[in-house]
C-alpha positions as CSV (number, residue, x, y, z in Angstrom):
1,M,0.1,0.0,-0.1
2,L,1.3,3.6,-0.8
3,Q,2.0,5.7,2.3
4,K,2.8,9.4,2.3
5,I,6.2,10.3,3.7
6,Q,6.3,13.7,5.3
7,F,9.0,15.6,7.1
8,L,9.5,18.5,9.0
9,P,10.9,21.4,7.6
10,G,14.5,22.1,8.5
11,F,17.5,20.0,9.3
12,N,18.0,18.2,12.7
13,K,21.8,17.3,13.3
14,Q,21.3,17.2,17.2
15,V,20.3,13.6,17.2
16,T,21.0,10.4,15.0
17,P,19.4,9.7,11.8
18,T,17.3,7.1,13.4
19,G,16.1,9.5,16.1
20,A,15.3,12.2,13.4
21,E,12.5,9.9,11.8
22,G,10.2,12.1,9.9
23,Q,12.8,14.9,9.7
24,W,15.6,16.0,7.5
25,V,19.3,15.5,8.6
26,D,21.5,16.9,6.1
27,G,21.6,18.5,2.6
28,D,23.7,21.1,0.7
29,N,22.4,24.2,-1.5
30,V,18.8,23.7,-0.4
31,R,16.5,25.9,1.4
32,F,12.6,25.6,2.8
33,R,9.9,27.8,1.6
34,Y,6.3,27.3,3.0
35,N,7.9,24.4,4.8
36,T,8.9,22.6,1.7
37,P,12.6,22.0,0.5
38,E,13.7,23.3,-2.7
39,K,17.1,24.0,-4.5
40,I,18.5,27.5,-3.8
41,G,18.8,29.9,-6.9
42,G,21.6,30.5,-9.0
43,W,24.3,33.1,-9.2
44,Q,25.9,34.9,-11.9
45,Q,29.2,37.0,-11.9
46,L,29.0,40.8,-12.0
47,G,31.7,42.5,-14.2
48,E,34.3,40.9,-15.9
49,S,37.1,41.2,-13.4
50,K,38.3,39.8,-10.2
51,L,39.2,42.3,-7.3
52,T,42.4,42.2,-5.5
53,G,42.3,40.6,-2.0
54,A,39.5,39.5,0.2
55,T,36.3,41.6,0.1
56,R,35.3,42.2,3.9
57,K,32.5,44.6,3.5
58,T,29.9,45.7,0.9
59,H,27.4,48.5,1.1
60,H,24.7,49.5,-1.5
61,I,23.5,53.1,-2.1
62,I,21.1,54.9,-4.5
63,N,22.2,58.6,-4.5
64,R,19.8,61.6,-5.2
65,S,20.7,61.5,-9.0
66,G,19.4,57.9,-9.0
67,N,22.7,56.3,-9.5
68,K,23.4,52.9,-8.1
69,F,26.6,52.0,-6.3
70,S,28.1,49.0,-4.5
71,I,31.0,49.8,-2.4
72,L,33.4,47.0,-2.0
73,G,36.2,47.0,0.6
74,T,38.8,44.5,0.2
75,N,41.8,43.8,2.8
76,R,43.9,45.9,-0.1
77,I,41.7,48.2,-2.1
78,L,38.1,50.2,-1.7
79,Y,36.2,49.7,-4.8
80,A,32.9,51.4,-6.1
81,Y,30.9,49.2,-8.6
82,N,28.7,51.0,-11.2
83,G,27.5,50.1,-14.5
84,G,29.3,46.9,-14.6
85,I,32.6,48.4,-14.0
86,F,34.8,48.4,-10.6
87,Y,36.5,51.8,-10.1
88,D,39.4,52.3,-7.6
89,I,38.6,55.1,-5.1
90,H,41.0,53.8,-2.5
91,P,42.4,56.7,-0.4
92,I,46.2,57.7,-0.8
93,K,48.4,57.8,2.4
94,T,51.6,59.4,0.8
95,T,53.0,60.6,-2.4
96,N,56.6,60.6,-3.5
97,T,58.2,62.1,-6.5
98,L,61.5,60.3,-7.3
99,T,64.2,60.6,-9.9
100,N,66.5,57.7,-11.0
101,A,64.7,55.7,-8.5
102,F,64.5,52.3,-10.5
103,S,67.1,49.4,-10.7
104,T,66.7,46.0,-12.4
105,T,69.0,42.9,-13.0
106,N,69.0,40.7,-16.0
107,G,66.9,37.8,-15.6
108,D,65.2,38.7,-12.6
109,T,61.5,39.9,-12.1
110,A,62.4,42.2,-9.2
111,V,62.4,46.0,-9.5
112,T,63.9,47.9,-6.7
113,I,62.5,51.3,-6.0
114,T,64.8,53.8,-3.9
115,F,63.4,56.5,-1.9
116,G,65.0,59.6,-0.6
117,S,63.9,59.1,2.9
118,S,62.1,56.3,4.9
119,H,59.1,55.2,3.0
120,N,56.9,53.7,6.0
121,I,55.6,51.0,3.5
122,S,55.2,47.2,4.3
123,A,55.4,44.1,2.4
124,G,52.0,43.4,0.9
125,D,51.0,47.3,0.5
126,I,49.7,48.7,-2.7
127,V,51.5,51.4,-4.6
128,L,50.4,53.2,-7.5
129,L,53.1,54.2,-10.2
130,D,52.3,57.2,-12.4
131,N,53.9,60.3,-14.3
132,F,56.7,57.9,-15.2
133,T,58.9,59.3,-18.0
134,T,61.8,56.9,-19.1
135,I,64.1,54.2,-18.1
136,T,67.4,53.1,-19.7
137,G,69.2,49.8,-19.8
138,S,66.2,48.0,-19.6
139,D,63.8,46.2,-21.8
140,Y,61.1,47.4,-19.5
141,T,59.3,50.5,-20.9
142,A,57.6,53.3,-19.1
143,S,54.2,51.7,-20.2
144,D,54.9,48.6,-18.0
145,F,54.9,50.8,-14.9
146,D,52.9,54.1,-15.6
147,D,49.5,54.3,-14.3
148,K,49.7,50.8,-12.8
149,K,49.2,49.6,-9.3
150,F,51.9,47.0,-7.9
151,M,51.8,44.9,-4.4
152,V,54.9,45.5,-2.8
153,T,56.9,42.2,-2.4
154,T,60.1,43.0,-0.4
155,I,61.2,45.7,2.0
156,V,64.9,45.8,1.6
157,S,65.4,48.8,4.0
158,D,63.6,51.6,5.3
159,T,64.4,53.5,1.8
160,E,64.2,50.6,-0.7
161,I,61.3,48.4,-1.8
162,K,61.0,45.8,-4.4
163,I,58.0,45.0,-6.8
164,T,57.8,42.0,-8.9
165,M,56.9,42.0,-12.9
166,P,55.1,39.4,-14.6
167,T,58.4,38.6,-16.9
168,A,61.9,38.7,-16.2
169,E,64.4,41.5,-17.2
170,T,66.0,40.7,-20.5
171,G,68.1,43.9,-20.8
172,S,71.4,44.5,-19.2
173,G,69.4,46.2,-16.2
174,A,68.1,49.6,-15.4
175,T,70.8,52.4,-14.9
176,T,69.1,55.2,-14.9
177,S,65.3,56.5,-14.9
178,G,63.4,59.5,-15.4
179,G,60.7,60.9,-12.7
180,I,58.1,58.6,-11.3
181,R,55.4,59.5,-8.5
182,V,54.9,56.7,-6.0
183,R,51.5,56.8,-4.4
184,H,51.1,54.5,-1.3
185,Y,47.7,53.1,-0.7
186,Y,46.4,53.1,3.0
187,P,47.1,49.6,4.4
188,V,43.9,47.8,5.3
189,G,45.4,44.3,6.7
190,P,45.8,40.7,5.9
191,A,43.4,38.6,4.1
192,E,43.2,35.9,6.9
193,Q,43.0,36.2,10.7
194,T,45.9,34.7,12.6
195,P,45.5,33.6,16.3
196,A,46.5,35.6,19.4
197,L,48.9,33.6,21.6
198,G,49.6,33.4,25.3
199,W,47.5,32.7,28.3
200,G,46.1,35.7,30.3
201,L,45.6,39.3,29.1
202,G,47.4,42.6,29.6
203,T,51.1,43.0,30.3
204,W,51.7,41.1,33.5
205,G,55.1,39.6,33.4
206,G,55.9,40.5,29.8
207,E,55.9,43.1,27.2
208,V,53.3,43.4,24.3
209,I,54.9,43.6,20.8
210,G,53.3,45.0,17.9
211,N,52.8,43.4,14.6
212,A,55.9,43.3,12.5
213,S,56.8,42.2,9.1
214,T,59.7,41.6,6.8
215,T,61.1,39.2,4.2
216,L,63.6,36.4,3.8
217,V,67.0,37.2,2.6
218,N,67.7,33.9,1.3
219,G,65.6,30.8,0.3
220,I,65.4,28.0,2.8
221,N,64.5,24.2,2.5
222,D,61.7,22.3,4.6
223,T,64.4,20.9,7.2
224,Q,66.8,24.0,7.4
225,T,67.0,25.3,11.0
226,T,70.2,27.5,10.8
227,G,71.1,30.5,8.6
228,I,67.5,31.7,8.5
229,Q,68.1,35.3,7.8
230,L,65.3,38.2,8.0
231,T,66.0,41.3,6.0
232,D,65.2,43.5,9.0
233,A,64.6,42.1,12.5
234,T,64.5,45.3,14.7
235,Q,60.8,45.0,15.4
236,F,60.8,41.2,16.4
237,P,61.2,40.1,20.0
238,T,64.6,38.6,20.9
239,S,63.9,36.8,24.2
240,G,61.9,34.0,25.2
241,T,60.3,31.6,22.6
242,N,59.0,33.6,19.9
243,F,57.2,32.9,16.4
244,I,56.9,33.9,12.9
245,K,54.9,33.0,9.9
246,I,56.0,32.4,6.5
247,G,53.4,31.3,4.2
248,S,51.3,28.8,6.1
249,E,54.2,27.4,8.1
250,E,54.9,28.8,11.7
251,I,58.3,28.6,12.9
252,S,59.5,29.2,16.6
253,Y,62.9,30.8,17.6
254,T,64.6,31.5,20.9
255,G,66.8,34.5,19.9
256,I,68.2,36.8,16.9
257,T,71.8,37.6,16.1
258,S,72.5,39.9,13.3
259,N,69.0,39.3,11.9
260,I,69.5,35.5,12.0
261,L,67.3,33.4,14.0
262,N,68.6,31.1,16.4
263,G,67.0,28.0,18.4
264,V,64.8,27.3,15.3
265,T,62.0,24.8,15.2
266,R,60.1,24.3,12.0
267,G,56.5,23.4,11.4
268,V,55.1,24.4,14.9
269,R,51.4,25.1,16.0
270,N,50.2,22.1,13.8
271,T,51.7,23.6,10.6
272,T,54.1,21.7,8.1
273,A,57.4,22.7,7.3
274,A,57.7,24.0,3.8
275,V,60.3,25.4,1.2
276,H,60.4,29.2,0.9
277,N,62.0,31.4,-1.4
278,A,64.1,34.7,-1.0
279,G,61.7,37.6,-0.6
280,D,58.9,35.7,1.0
281,T,57.1,37.7,3.7
282,V,57.8,36.9,7.3
283,E,55.2,37.9,9.9
284,N,55.8,38.2,13.8
285,T,53.2,35.9,15.4
286,S,54.5,36.2,18.9
287,D,52.7,39.3,20.1
288,F,54.4,38.8,23.6
289,V,58.1,38.4,25.1
290,A,59.3,37.7,28.5
291,W,58.2,35.4,31.5
292,G,54.6,35.2,31.9
293,E,53.9,35.4,28.2
294,A,51.4,38.4,28.5
295,A,48.9,38.2,25.4
296,S,47.3,41.3,24.0
297,G,44.0,39.4,23.7
298,D,42.2,37.6,20.8
299,Q,41.8,40.4,18.4
300,V,45.6,41.5,18.0
301,N,46.0,39.9,14.5
302,D,42.5,40.7,13.2
303,P,42.1,40.7,9.3
304,G,41.7,43.7,7.2
305,L,38.1,44.9,7.8
306,W,36.0,47.7,6.7
307,S,33.0,49.7,8.3
308,I,31.0,51.4,5.4
309,D,28.0,53.3,5.7
310,N,26.3,56.6,3.9
311,F,25.7,59.9,5.0
312,G,23.4,61.1,2.6
313,D,25.2,60.6,-0.6
314,K,28.5,60.7,1.1
315,I,30.2,57.1,1.6
316,I,31.9,56.7,5.0
317,A,34.6,54.2,5.2
318,L,36.5,53.2,8.1
319,I,39.7,50.9,8.0
320,H,39.3,48.6,11.2
321,N,41.4,50.2,13.9
322,G,42.5,52.9,11.4
323,E,41.4,55.9,9.9
324,V,38.0,57.0,8.4
325,F,37.2,58.3,4.8
326,E,34.6,60.0,2.7
327,W,33.6,59.6,-1.0
328,D,31.0,61.7,-2.5
329,S,28.9,59.4,-4.8
330,N,27.1,62.6,-6.4
331,A,30.2,64.6,-7.3
332,D,31.0,65.3,-10.7
333,N,32.9,62.4,-12.3
334,A,32.8,60.7,-8.9
335,V,34.3,57.5,-10.1
336,T,37.4,59.2,-11.0
337,Q,37.8,60.6,-7.6
338,R,39.3,59.0,-4.4
339,A,38.1,58.8,-0.8
340,T,39.8,61.4,1.4
341,I,40.4,61.4,5.1
342,I,37.8,63.2,7.2
343,S,39.5,66.1,8.9
344,G,38.8,66.2,12.7
345,A,37.6,62.5,13.0
346,P,39.2,59.9,15.1
347,T,42.1,58.0,13.5
348,A,41.8,54.6,15.2
349,S,38.4,52.9,15.7
350,R,37.1,49.3,15.6
351,D,33.6,50.0,14.0
352,M,31.4,52.8,12.7
353,L,28.1,53.7,11.5
354,V,25.7,56.6,10.9
355,S,22.8,56.8,13.4
356,T,19.5,57.8,11.7
357,P,17.4,59.7,11.7
358,D,19.2,61.9,13.9
359,R,22.6,61.9,11.7
360,H,25.5,61.5,13.8
361,L,28.6,59.8,12.9
362,V,29.3,57.2,15.7
363,F,32.8,55.4,16.3
364,F,33.0,52.3,18.3
365,G,36.4,51.4,20.3
366,T,38.0,54.7,19.4
367,E,40.2,57.1,20.7
368,T,39.9,59.2,23.9
369,T,41.9,62.0,22.4
370,I,41.4,62.6,18.9
371,G,44.5,62.1,16.6
372,D,46.5,60.1,19.2
373,K,46.3,56.4,18.0
374,T,48.0,55.5,21.5
375,T,44.7,56.5,23.2
376,Q,42.4,54.0,21.5
377,D,40.1,52.6,24.1
378,E,38.2,49.5,22.8
379,M,35.2,50.3,25.0
380,F,35.1,54.1,24.2
381,I,32.3,55.4,22.0
382,R,32.6,58.8,20.3
383,F,29.9,60.5,18.2
384,S,30.1,63.7,16.0
385,D,27.8,66.9,16.3
386,Q,24.6,66.4,14.6
387,E,24.8,66.7,10.8
388,D,28.5,67.7,11.0
389,I,31.0,64.9,10.5
390,N,34.0,66.9,11.1
391,N,33.0,68.2,14.6
392,Y,33.6,65.9,17.7
393,T,34.2,68.3,20.5
394,P,31.3,68.4,22.8
395,T,30.0,71.9,23.7
396,A,27.1,73.3,25.3
397,V,25.7,74.4,22.0
398,N,26.2,71.0,20.1
399,T,25.4,67.4,20.3
400,A,28.9,65.7,20.0
401,G,29.8,63.3,22.9
402,T,31.4,60.3,24.2
403,Q,30.4,57.0,26.5
404,R,32.4,54.4,27.8
405,L,30.7,50.8,28.2
406,S,31.2,48.7,31.3
407,D,30.6,45.1,30.4
408,G,33.2,43.4,28.4
409,S,37.1,43.9,27.3
410,R,36.2,45.4,23.9
411,I,33.7,46.4,21.5
412,V,33.0,44.0,18.8
413,G,30.4,45.4,16.6
414,A,27.5,47.4,16.2
415,V,24.4,47.6,13.9
416,R,21.7,50.1,13.3
417,G,18.2,49.1,14.2
418,R,14.7,50.2,13.6
419,D,14.6,52.3,17.0
420,A,18.3,51.9,18.5
421,I,21.8,51.1,17.8
422,Y,22.8,47.6,18.9
423,V,26.1,47.5,20.3
424,W,27.9,44.5,21.4
425,T,31.0,43.9,23.4
426,D,32.7,40.3,23.8
427,T,30.6,39.7,26.7
428,A,27.3,41.9,26.5
429,L,24.6,43.7,24.3
430,F,23.7,47.5,24.7
431,T,21.4,49.7,23.0
432,Q,22.1,53.1,22.2
433,R,19.2,55.3,21.6
434,F,18.8,59.0,20.5
435,V,17.3,61.2,23.3
436,G,18.4,64.7,22.3
437,P,20.2,67.2,24.1
438,P,21.9,67.5,26.7
439,F,22.7,63.7,26.6
440,T,22.3,63.2,23.0
441,F,22.1,59.2,23.4
442,G,21.0,57.2,26.1
443,F,22.6,53.7,26.7
444,A,21.3,50.6,28.4
445,Q,22.7,47.1,29.0
446,V,20.1,44.7,27.8
447,G,22.0,41.4,27.9
448,T,24.9,39.7,29.5
449,N,26.9,36.5,28.4
450,C,25.7,37.1,24.9
451,G,28.7,38.8,23.1
452,L,29.3,39.0,19.6
453,I,31.8,36.6,18.0
454,G,32.8,38.9,15.1
455,Q,32.3,42.3,14.0
456,N,29.9,41.3,11.1
457,A,28.2,38.5,12.8
458,A,24.9,40.5,13.4
459,L,22.1,42.1,11.8
460,E,18.6,43.7,12.4
461,V,15.4,42.7,10.8
462,D,12.0,43.7,11.3
463,G,12.8,45.2,14.8
464,A,14.6,42.1,16.0
465,A,18.4,41.7,16.2
466,Y,20.0,38.4,15.3
467,W,23.5,37.5,16.1
468,M,26.0,34.6,16.5
469,S,28.0,34.4,20.0
470,E,30.8,32.4,21.1
471,N,28.3,30.3,22.8
472,G,25.2,30.0,20.5
473,F,22.9,32.1,18.5
474,F,20.6,35.0,20.0
475,K,17.8,37.2,19.3
476,Y,16.7,40.3,20.9
477,S,13.3,42.1,20.2
478,G,12.7,43.8,23.4
479,N,13.8,40.6,25.3
480,L,17.1,38.5,25.0
481,E,16.5,34.9,23.6
482,T,18.6,32.1,23.1
483,M,17.7,30.7,19.8
484,Q,17.0,27.1,19.6
485,C,19.2,25.6,16.9
486,L,19.0,22.0,15.7
487,V,22.6,22.5,14.1
488,E,24.2,24.1,16.8
489,D,26.8,21.2,17.6
490,F,27.4,20.7,13.9
491,V,28.5,24.4,13.6
492,Y,30.2,25.1,16.8
493,D,32.1,21.5,17.1
494,N,33.8,22.5,13.9
495,L,34.2,26.1,14.0
496,N,37.6,27.7,13.6
497,T,37.6,29.8,16.8
498,T,40.8,31.8,15.5
499,A,39.1,33.2,12.8
500,T,35.9,34.5,14.0
501,Q,36.5,37.9,12.7
502,L,35.7,36.4,9.1
503,I,32.2,35.3,10.1
504,N,29.7,37.6,8.3
505,V,25.9,37.5,8.2
506,G,23.7,38.3,5.5
507,L,20.0,38.8,4.9
508,N,17.6,37.3,2.2
509,N,14.4,38.8,2.7
510,L,13.2,37.2,-0.7
511,F,12.8,34.0,1.3
512,G,13.1,35.1,4.9
513,E,16.7,33.9,5.5
514,I,19.6,34.8,7.6
515,T,22.7,33.2,7.0
516,W,26.0,33.0,8.8
517,F,29.1,32.2,6.6
518,Y,32.1,31.0,8.6
519,C,35.4,29.0,8.6
520,T,35.6,25.4,9.7
521,S,38.3,24.1,12.2
522,T,40.4,22.9,9.1
523,S,40.1,26.2,7.1
524,T,41.4,29.8,7.4
525,I,38.8,31.0,4.9
526,V,35.3,31.1,4.9
527,N,33.9,27.8,3.6
528,R,30.5,26.9,5.1
529,M,27.1,28.5,5.9
530,V,24.3,28.2,8.5
531,T,21.0,29.6,7.7
532,Y,18.0,30.4,9.7
533,N,14.4,30.7,8.2
534,Y,12.7,33.5,10.5
535,L,9.5,33.3,8.4
536,D,8.9,29.5,8.3
537,S,10.1,29.0,12.0
538,T,8.0,28.3,14.9
539,P,8.9,28.1,18.8
540,Q,8.2,24.2,18.4
541,R,10.0,23.9,15.1
542,P,12.8,26.4,14.2
543,V,14.0,26.0,10.5
544,W,17.8,25.9,10.0
545,T,19.9,24.6,7.3
546,T,23.6,24.1,6.7
547,G,25.9,24.2,3.5
548,T,29.0,24.5,1.7
549,L,28.2,28.1,0.0
550,A,31.2,30.4,0.9
551,R,30.5,34.1,1.0
552,T,32.7,36.9,2.5
553,T,30.1,39.4,2.2
554,W,26.4,39.4,1.5
555,V,24.0,42.5,0.9
556,D,20.1,42.2,0.6
557,S,18.1,43.1,-2.5
558,S,16.8,46.6,-1.5
559,V,19.1,48.5,-4.0
560,F,19.8,46.1,-6.9
561,G,16.7,44.0,-6.7
562,L,18.7,40.9,-6.1
563,P,20.9,39.9,-3.3
564,H,24.8,40.4,-4.1
565,A,27.6,38.7,-2.5
566,T,31.6,37.9,-2.7
567,E,33.5,35.1,-3.0
568,Y,37.2,34.8,-2.0
569,S,39.8,32.4,-3.5
570,V,43.1,32.4,-1.5
571,S,45.0,30.6,-4.7
572,T,43.7,32.7,-7.3
573,N,45.7,35.8,-7.6
574,T,44.8,37.2,-10.9
575,S,43.0,40.2,-10.3
576,F,42.5,43.2,-13.0
577,D,44.3,45.9,-11.4
578,V,47.5,44.9,-9.3
579,V,50.6,43.6,-10.8
580,G,52.3,40.9,-8.4
581,N,49.1,40.3,-6.4
582,T,49.8,37.4,-3.8
583,D,46.7,38.1,-1.6
584,G,44.1,36.1,-3.7
585,S,41.3,37.6,-5.5
586,T,37.4,38.1,-5.1
587,V,34.5,37.5,-7.5
588,Y,31.4,39.6,-7.3
589,Y,27.9,37.9,-7.6
590,E,24.3,38.5,-8.1
591,H,22.3,35.8,-6.4
592,E,18.9,34.2,-6.9
593,K,19.5,34.4,-10.9
594,G,18.8,31.1,-13.0
595,T,19.8,27.8,-11.9
596,D,23.6,27.6,-12.1
597,D,26.8,29.0,-10.9
598,V,27.8,31.3,-13.9
599,T,31.0,33.2,-14.1
600,S,32.7,35.1,-16.9
601,T,34.5,32.0,-18.2
602,A,32.1,28.9,-17.3
603,T,28.9,27.7,-16.3
604,T,28.8,25.3,-13.5
605,A,26.1,23.0,-12.0
606,I,25.0,23.7,-8.4
607,A,25.1,20.5,-6.7
608,A,22.2,20.3,-4.5
609,N,20.9,17.6,-2.1
610,I,18.9,16.6,1.0
611,Q,18.9,13.6,3.0
612,S,16.2,12.3,5.3
613,G,16.4,10.5,8.7
614,D,15.3,6.9,8.9
615,Y,11.8,5.9,8.3
616,D,10.3,2.6,9.5
617,I,7.3,0.8,10.2
618,N,5.7,1.7,13.7
619,S,2.7,-0.6,14.3
620,E,2.1,-2.3,17.8
621,S,0.1,-5.0,16.2
622,L,3.4,-6.1,14.2
623,G,5.9,-5.9,17.0
624,G,6.8,-2.6,17.9
625,D,8.9,0.4,16.6
626,G,11.2,-0.8,13.8
627,E,11.1,-4.4,14.7
628,V,9.5,-5.5,11.3
629,I,11.5,-6.0,8.0
630,M,9.9,-3.7,5.4
631,K,9.4,-4.9,1.7
632,I,9.9,-1.7,-0.7
633,R,8.0,-2.5,-3.8
634,R,7.9,1.2,-5.6
635,F,7.7,4.7,-5.0
636,V,5.9,7.5,-6.7
637,P,8.0,10.7,-6.8
638,D,6.2,14.2,-6.4
639,F,7.8,17.7,-7.2
640,I,6.0,20.9,-6.9
641,S,8.0,22.2,-9.8
642,Q,10.9,20.5,-11.8
643,T,13.4,21.5,-14.4
644,G,15.5,18.8,-15.9
645,N,16.1,15.7,-14.0
646,S,16.6,14.9,-10.4
647,Q,18.0,11.9,-8.8
648,V,16.3,10.0,-6.0
649,T,18.1,7.4,-3.7
650,L,16.7,5.0,-1.1
651,N,19.2,4.3,1.6
652,L,18.8,1.1,3.6
653,R,19.5,0.1,7.0
654,N,18.6,-2.8,9.4
655,Y,20.3,-1.5,12.6
656,S,20.9,2.1,13.9
657,N,24.5,1.5,14.4
658,N,24.9,-0.2,11.0
659,S,26.3,1.6,7.7
660,Q,23.8,2.2,5.2
661,A,23.5,-0.6,2.6
662,S,26.4,-0.5,0.2
663,S,24.2,-1.1,-2.6
664,P,21.3,1.5,-2.0
665,L,18.2,1.6,-4.2
666,G,19.0,4.2,-7.0
667,P,20.0,6.9,-7.6
668,F,17.1,6.6,-9.9
669,T,16.8,9.7,-12.6
670,I,13.4,11.4,-12.2
671,S,12.2,13.5,-15.0
672,S,8.8,15.7,-14.9
673,S,7.1,12.7,-16.7
674,T,8.2,9.8,-14.4
675,S,5.0,8.6,-12.9
676,K,6.6,5.7,-10.7
677,V,9.7,3.7,-9.8
678,D,9.6,0.0,-9.3
679,T,11.9,-1.4,-6.6
680,R,12.9,-4.7,-4.8
681,A,14.4,-4.2,-1.6
682,R,14.1,-5.2,2.1
683,A,15.2,-3.3,5.3
684,R,14.2,-2.2,8.9
685,A,14.5,1.4,7.8
686,I,14.9,3.6,4.8
687,S,16.0,7.0,4.3
688,L,15.3,9.4,1.2
689,K,18.2,11.5,-0.8
690,I,17.0,14.0,-3.2
691,E,19.7,15.6,-5.4
692,N,20.6,17.2,-8.8
693,T,24.1,17.1,-10.5
694,S,23.8,18.8,-13.9
695,T,23.5,22.3,-15.3
696,G,19.9,23.7,-15.9
697,Q,18.4,21.6,-13.1
698,D,16.0,22.9,-10.5
699,W,13.4,21.4,-8.1
700,K,11.0,21.7,-5.4
701,L,9.7,18.8,-3.4
702,G,6.2,17.7,-3.0
703,T,5.1,14.7,-0.9
704,F,6.5,11.3,-2.0
705,R,4.6,8.0,-1.6
706,I,6.4,4.7,-1.0
707,D,4.7,1.3,-1.3
708,I,5.8,-0.5,1.9
709,Q,4.4,-3.7,3.6
710,P,5.7,-5.8,6.5
711,D,7.9,-8.8,5.6
712,G,8.6,-10.4,8.9
713,R,11.2,-9.9,11.6
714,R,14.2,-11.7,9.8
């Protein structure tokens, strides 16, 4: 007899497949809509180009002229996307005009640039070369350098840097060169987050050391422990056991003599020793020295992050723990202009946003003395005068002001809500509400033991804040709620706890979805997602799904009509605008479009699947729950909608601890015209798997029927 097989919406990974009878337990690239599973929508690349580095913030705006912009901040460059083109609007930190500054060597790809004084540039920074005239003794021409951006490969000294060309010098080597202007981009930070070290916080028993970077003088093999020489080790700790990172390998050492490391141990901290070349970047990952090994906290090695908002037509962009800039989207020839620093504003802040409708520019974890970065207080808030982003000095006649929060060690992030700003520390939640003069804002602590896990791990929708904490998912809509999550252990047991600043959350209001993208324990880049459906969820049945979709930013559909998102590849260094990029690249996508993954070079199938828990015969008259062997004769597929073919598999199991049968039923190819599928199988329990593997396929599941009958106890 045919029987309906119906399952509750969402995944349940908190129990075994046998315990999840009548539920879905796993899947990828699926969602629930009206409590029914379906394949997610496709995505298509926007623009023909890949961006330099990892995009960490995206912000959309329609200016008063009706122009739509997407502002994308990578860990290297700030871009404005308009009309299918990416424009570089990154601010310039310093400009140097040089003469006879270039030197090259036959057979080498390196170009040395010599400055007349200290350049204050680090390896990995971006420099723009322009106003280039001539070069002699070289087969490179002015066109190889003029109006081009380069990633700095090596810091030779405080007056010399090296860049890398795509091809080696074939001439005798540059002897003289004409004028050149070197424009140094404001540094943002690394693409990845490196773990903080040590036990305890503060400076007890030790001295906190700032981040330092240099390069290898000579190449080393994977066993070498002597003769490892750094170009400049003056900023590296010299006493105690300390650490450096080259590529993905961590190396410990106990001292430095003449820039050469002593007491070297290779491949520490669960990394693998590898071969490294001369000129490879060397980073200090110690962050502490001396007895007691005082650490500076779990945020000292944050990745390069941005906070981006708009003040009317002006884009406001803050580099994490750095300066803040403005860019006028409505200016004449706006895309040819660069963001410029906001005068009078703080110069070191963790986060930033514009409060509305009162229009104050608010900084979180900022300086107590504006312009003095050494006074940055990670629990301190500062806000501008109303309608004046250049005035931060409180007076009797303005609304500028400050506030220091009390619960926590640092402000992690802030989100603008419907009637308040939500501010999270590492331990608590505060609300910040505009109350007008003389106090401007009122602050209230509304949650404890619910801190934010990463700067971009919270959002607000329909008057409620949702966020990911170190100890679970939370919601605040007037009352603090711990969200019941049926995939919680699956997420947290495999979470990279040293890459939490890479976690980002996105809203897809087309389907009522809130998705957190995160790094698993074996990955240093975002590689998984977990989604909560706030429209279909009920207190009795919260709807959660998991998947492998990896996005570093996500912006909802309010401006461009469909969601936009970014994907980062650490190994693909071909960006459209930076020569010698070694920091990976980003592809920009439009989602919920079509059925496939469409880039500028290829169309790839989105492989979607969903797997149910075990289903058995439950009948007291036949001997209990799961006691009786089932005979499976046929099943009747049912799809509400289907494009192309789908595959259906029936997995068989006799006992809970048994592996599923090595010869499952299927996969059966199901088309829109398939009426039934005949089967011959026996098992105590079966589970259903629906999937697709080819391009152009789409499906939304209905109610399957299976013809089963009892077939004894053996």
